[in-house]
N, C-alpha and C positions, 0 to 999 in steps of 0.2 A: 580414495582409500578403499581397499578391498573389504567387502562385507564379511564379518566373522561367520565361521561355520563350526558346527559342533557335531559330535557323534550322536546319532539319533537313537537315544535310549528311552525317550519319553513320549514319542508321538507315533505309535504303531500304525495309525491310519494313513500316515504319509510315507510314501515309498522312498527308499534310499537309505544308505548307511549314514549319510551326513545331512544336516539341515542348516540352512543359513538363517541368520537372525531375522531377516525380513520375512521369511516364511513362518518363523515362530510367531511374529507379531500378527501376521495374517491369520494364522491358526487360532490364536487367542481371540481375535475379533470375531471369527466365524464359529467359535465353539468347538473346533476340532482338536484343540490343545487346551489343557487345563493349567492354569497358573500354578496350582499346588503341585503339579507333576514336574515342574521345571527344576533341574539342578541349579545350585546356587550361582555357578558361573554363567549359566544361560540367563537366569533371572536378572543378574547384574548387567549383562550385555544388552538385554531387552530394554532395561531402564536407561542405560546410556544412549542407546539408539533413539528411543523416544524423546529423550532430552535434546539430542542433536537435531532431530527433525523439528521439534518445537522451536528451537533457537533459529532455525533456517527457514521457518514458514513465513511467507509474506502475508501480513494481515493489513486490513485497512487502517487500523490504529498505528501500526508501525510505518506505513506509507506516509501518514500525515506527519509523524515525528521526523522521518527521513527527509520529507519535502521541506519542512520549515527549517530544519537544521542545515540542510544543503544550501538553501537560499539565504540563510542568516536571519532574515525576517521577510514576512509577506505583508504588504501594505494594503490590507483590506480583505473583507470576507468574500466579496465578489471576485477579486483577483485570486484568492485562494481556491475558489471554485474552478476558475479557468486553468490554473496550474494543475490542480488535481485531475481535471479532465484530460489534459495533455499527457500527464504522467500515466494515468490509468490506461488510456487507449493506445498509447505508444509503447508501453512496457508490460502491462499486466493482463489486460482483458481481451477477450474474444467476443465478437458479436454473436448473440443468441436471440433470435426472434426480435431483432431491432433494438435490443437493450445491451448495454455494456455491463459485464458481469460483476465487477468489483463494487461499483457505486450505483449502478442502475440509472444511467443517464437518460434523460428525456428532453425533447425539444421544449423550449420555454420562451417566453417573451424576451428574456434577457440572455438567451443562448442556452447551451446545454446545462441542465440543472439536475441536481440530486440533493436530497436532504442529508445524505450521509456524511459528506466532508464536514459540514457545519456541526453535526452532532458529534463526530469524532473529535473535532478540535475543541468543542465545548467540554467534552469529557476530559480531554488532555489538560485544559485549563483547570477544571475541578480537581484533577489528580496532581496538580502542581508541576506538570511537565511543560506547559506552555503559558506564557503571560501575554496579556493584551496591553497595547500601548496606544495612546490617542494619535489619530492622523486626520488630515484634512484632504478630501478628494474633490475633484471637479464635477464628476458626473455620477458616480455610483451611489453616493449618499452614505458610504461606509464611514464610520467614525473611529474604528479600532483596527490596528494591525496585530500581527502575531509573531512572537519569537520564543525560543526555548528558554526556560529557566535554567538555573544551575543543575537542578535535578534532571531536567529534560536533556541538557547537554551530556550528562552522565549516561543517560539511556542511549542517546544518539551515538556517542563514542563506543558504547558497548555493542551497538548493532553493526559497527563497521567491520568486525571480523567476518560476519556472514553477508553483509549488504554493502560493502565498499563499492562493488561494481554497480549496484543499483543507484547509489548516491552519485557516482560518476556519470551515469547515464542521465539522471535527472538534471545534473548541471549542464550536460551537453544539450538536452532538449530545451532547457529554459534559458540558456546563455543569451539567446537573441533578445530576451526581454529584460535582462539585468544590465546595469543597475537601476535604470529609470523606472522599471515596473509600471509601464504605461498600460492601463486597462484597454484603451483603444487599440494599441498595438497587438496585444494578445488576442483581443476579439477579432480583429481583422485576420490574423493568422488562422485562428480556429475556423472561421467561416470560409476561408479560402481552401482549407484542407479537409474540412468536414461540413460541406454545404448542407447535408441533411439536417443539421442542427441550426441552420441559419434562418429557416423559413419564418419563425415566430419571434425573431430577435429584434427588440426595440433598439438595442444598442447598435446593431448592424444597420438599422434604418438611418441612424444618425451618422455613424462612421462611414457607411457606404456613400452617403451624399456629400462627404467631406465637410460636415458641419463641425 
């Protein structure tokens, strides 16, 4: 969709007879345009554009809701970490000084680790978007899995307008591990494709030896 443009009657410091809404937003942020000087139609267009950008912004919280909603359920906190890692590095993040930018992954004895997926899912539980359910696992020691509540499903469905392709890509990335959701399978895959995160992995020591 083409960006709206308006006759420039309110920003004399900006050259040109017309000005696009994106330039207006940039001018407001940098102090070269004053909000009080905006005509009503420009003010409304700026508000609409900011709302659109907010709705289409990928946040860590939204990624967690999209991930759990796409999978239907995730059986364990450790598995959630592994899934979040794959989604993060294959869809959203770029390496910067050895860290992945969305969740800040670091090598750990159990493989790539970040405190943030757990914190975000705990917040989602507290907000009534995600519910925990009991599980039994062989190796991880996890006792709960995660799935969306009715409220969470409402949010998930609301995100589909902007993030349907994200959900489809998540499903493609994680299809190899569904429906059995084997932690060993995911761990082996991660360490084969991201060996820099395998050096300190206790799980890899077990899986790699075929135990």
